[in-house]
C-alpha positions, -999 to +999 in steps of 0.1 A: +000+000+000+014+034-010+023+057+018+007+092+013+017+108+046+047+129+034+030+149+007+000+154+029+022+168+056+040+190+031+006+202+017-006+208+053+025+229+061+020+249+029-017+256+037-008+265+072+019+290+059-006+306+036-032+310+064-005+324+087+004+349+059-033+359+057-034+365+095-003+386+093-018+407+064-049+417+083-031+434+112-009+452+087-039+467+069-054+476+103-021+492+114-019+513+082-056+523+086-048+533+122-018+554+111-038+575+087-070+576+108-076+606+130-080+602+168-113+588+180-134+558+170-135+549+132-165+560+112-190+535+098-176+539+063-140+534+075-150+502+094-169+489+063-139+495+041-116+477+065-140+447+066-141+446+028-102+447+026-100+418+050-125+398+031-107+404-002-074+392+014-091+361+026-105+354-009-070+359-023-055+334+001-081+308-008-074+314-045-037+309-039-043+277-020-064+264-049-037+274-074-010+255-054-032+224-052-036+225-090+002+228-094+007+199-070-017+177-089+000+186-122+034+177-108+021+144-095+006+136-128+039+143-146+060+122-121+037+092-126+043+094-164+008+106-172-008+075-155+014+050-173+044+048-149+050+033-115+037+054-086+065+069-066+066+060-029+049+085-006+028+101-034-009+096-037-025+089-070-034+119-091-071+124-098-083+111-132-090+137-159-127+142-166-139+124-197-170+107-212-188+087-186-188+050-191-223+034-193-234+021-160-241-016-155-277-026-156-293-024-122-264-004-107-268+030-092-254+059-112-220+071-099-220+107-085-195+131-101-164+139-081-164+173-063-134+196-059-128+210-025-135+246-036-169+235-050-178+219-017-167+250+002-187+273-020-218+252-015-215+252+023-208+289+025-244+298+016-257+332+004-249+365+022-268+397+029-260+433+019-273+462+039-264+498+043-275+534+038-278+558+008-277+596+011-283+622-016-261+653-018-273+685-035-310+676-034-334+649-025-345+617-043-379+601-038-371+568-055-337+552-049-328+516-057-297+494-049-290+463-070-264+436-076-250+441-111-229+410-117-254+383-109-278+371-136-310+351-131-336+340-156-371+356-156-398+333-143-433+331-157-427+357-185-433+387-163-453+417-177-453+453-164-478+479-175-470+516-180-502+535-189-504+566-211-530+588-194-534+626-191-504+630-214-481+613-190-467+579-183-479+561-151-457+551-133-429+574-144-402+553-126-400+515-125-376+487-119-379+454-139-358+423-146-343+416-180-368+397-202-398+416-188-425+425-213-434+462-210-470+470-221-481+506-229-519+509-231-531+543-243-559+557-221-561+591-239-584+600-268-554+614-286-525+596-304-492+587-287-460+573-301-439+556-274-402+552-282-367+548-267-333+554-281-315+539-251-286+514-258-296+477-256-333+486-255-341+507-286-377+506-298-405+525-315-441+513-309-456+536-335-487+558-332-520+546-317-549+559-295-574+548-269-593+517-280-564+504-300-546+472-288-519+481-263-484+477-278-455+462-259-418+455-260-395+430-242-365+447-225-335+423-230-305+443-219-297+457-184-294+494-178-316+525-178-343+529-205-354+565-212-389+564-226-406+593-244-435+601-266-426+614-301-457+636-301-456+651-266-422+663-253-432+665-217-441+628-215-412+608-201-404+577-180-374+559-167-372+521-164-342+505-147-336+470-161-317+448-136-302+414-143-318+396-113-342+399-084-313+410-062-324+446-058-342+467-031-359+501-029-343+523-004-365+534+026-372+571+032-346+570+060-319+558+035-317+522+048-318+492+024-312+454+026-307+427+000-308+390+011-297+358-007-267+374-024-242+347-037-209+350-019-179+364-037-169+398-051-200+417-063-206+450-079-233+469-060-250+499-078-271+527-062-294+545-087-322+570-088-337+589-118-325+622-103-289+614-095-257+600-110-254+562-103-226+550-080-210+516-081-190+498-054-171+465-055-175+445-023-166+410-011-199+394+001-196+369+029-223+367+056-235+402+066-218+430+044-222+467+051-220+493+023-229+530+021-235+554-009-236+591-014-254+601-046-249+634-064-281+652-076-283+662-112-308+681-133-327+665-161-315+674-196-336+682-227-342+653-251-349+650-288-376+632-307-371+597-321-353+611-351-328+629-330-343+663-338-359+690-318-396+688-312-419+709-334-449+730-323-470+700-313-450+690-282-472+694-251 
């Protein structure tokens, strides 16, 4: 029987050294933060940033451990002559490369696929939670949303969202939907409207129709902000934020928000409102993660018609 103790001890020592290096890195970051920080307790933003730095270091150490394990497996494979040589004393057998599964014998249970340690760890880690606060500088914002940008999920049950054209306005004027949602625009006015958008990834022109005509619709397939206008009435406008998943939340009037069931890992978190510039932060999600935003208010700019030209006299 082949003795596998020596390489396991060497691997254990290597992992212990990496973990010790991670422990040494965290106090170093803390010391540097303390050197630059003014006297008194740290602010909530400074504490949140320090937590994110430690989480990113931890994720880097895990990635280094996985890389070293892959290098060890490759070296072991080469020493054994790619599976054709005699195993060296003290080295365990290298894992077989994945290939087409052989047909199972009749009546036998199907074999479960092998799992790498990193896959098992990710499964056990479970989702995390992101919570924090959003403030607006230079004005106020009635509707603010925070969402996870780099997680995609399929739309279930072919969702439909209705935006009415009534009183020469869109209702609602602000909405958040997931990619793949069907936007429906019924015309409740006795006059004609022409709904269109020239926004990237979601450009459309629904043509001219009035009350009584069949409501026209469009499926928004790309994430981002969709600016919606009427080609006949310049004052008609709406904004629809298209997000890639259900991982979003509307910020409460006190500025607090919370998003549950966020997959662990490095995530891009975006705060958005129709009256401000969006802000993005990159955070390492693990367990409970704190993040804060300060949005800058901006005035709305004039828009053109669907041909990129100024509106004519009929523009109310």
